[in-house]
C-alpha positions, 0 to 999 in steps of 0.5 A: 500500500502506498504512503498516501493510502496509508495516510488517508486510511488512518482515523481522524484525530480529535482537535485538542483544547490547546488549539482553540483561538479567539474569534477576530474582534475589536476596533484595530481588527476592523481598521486593518480589515478596512485598509486591506479591503480599500487597497485591494490587497491580499494577505496570507492571514486570510488566504492561508486561514491562519489561526492567529489572524485575530490576534495579529490584526488586533495588534494592527499587523498583517502579512501581505501577499504580493503577486496575486492570490493564485499560485502556480504550485499545488502544495497539499497543505496550503489553502491558497488557490492554485491555477493560472495567475493574473497579469503582474500588477506593477502598481502593487508595490506602491499600494502595499507600501501605502497600506503599511504606512497607514497602518503605522506598523513597526514591523511588516511581513511580506510573502507571495505565491509562487509564480513559476510561469514568470522568467524572473519568478516574480523577483522584480516585483519583490525588489520593487515592493521592498524598495517601496516599503523602505522609501515610505516607511524607513523606520519599519523593520521588514521580513520577506517570506519568499518562494525558492525561485527554483534556486535561480541565483539571479532571482534570489540576488534581487532579494539580497540587493533589496536588503530586508531585515529577515529573509524567510523560506519555509522548508515546511516538512521533513525530506521524506514527506517533501514530495507528498506535501510540497509536490513541486518543491525539492528539499535540498533546493530549498536548502540551497536557496537558504544557503545562497541567502546567507552567503549574501549576508541575509539573516535567514529563517525557515519553518516546519509544520508538525503532524503530517506523519513525520517522526521526531528523529526526522524533525531533529534531522531537518532542524540540523540540516537548516542549522548546517545551511546557516539558518538563524531562526526556525519556527515550528508549528502544528499543521492544521488541515484548511479544507477536506481536500487538503492533506489530513492531520495525522496527529496533534502534537502536544505542547510539551513536544514543541517545548522539547524541540525548542530546547534541542534547537537552542542546544544545536546553536540556533539563534532563535527557535519559535516552537508551539502549536499555534506558531506560524512563520510570521507569528511574533516575527518582530522578535526574530529581527534581533540577533541573539534575542532568542538565545539570550532569553533561553539562556536566562531561563535556564539560569533561573531554573538552575538557581531555583533547583539549587534553592530547592536542594 
């Protein structure tokens, strides 16, 4: 029996209490919604059915998705529509920059669909968007969550030349499951993209989803592969099935396992490890800009644990 049939045959696990989130409410949420709608912008918060949308929008932040909302790839986990994208909108960089200005955000995140049908993979729009944001919002820190651009160096170099504060590219899952989960993507091609970004001087970041059938050993190996690719920040979160047509959840990972992986990541020497059931790539991403912040917090927590243990003994 194939791996895919085995996955489908397993009973659906019950969603645990720790994955419950609050519904989006509040004036700031309404304000962000109005700006996004008025400027005809796309957000991965909506297109990706992110469970943290209420919290993030309530704080006046959102992750903007450029190059349309139709992707040329058909990943088994992603809620973004797949198909033939519309023509490139060359005015989009200006609109995104203006929206960030109106929202008065201190930290912005920009991502995009894959545009494999374009010779430049969409990298020119990416460059223009970063530059537009910088010009209109010089005090705003910026993270870019980019596609792999098929590891084509000319296209990746445009991101490096635009110089965002953080460049993220998600590995998403372990090597064994990549062909099933990401389909058109390649595990080591993503690692190559991340290595090229680091070589260009970028602060790099990647994310992993749990609950798709991976083993603990495979997750740790993926973390080590990212560390070997000089990635600075890793996010680890629970996969949630966006619709019945997408890959089913194999299991819900307990918060204690996420805590253990965080500890392992710091022991590996990673600079920042964000690990928890509701963690997504852009969740609390303003913290990921600052080198040493995560590691210092981890070291301080361990010192307090040691002190308390000594007192109790």
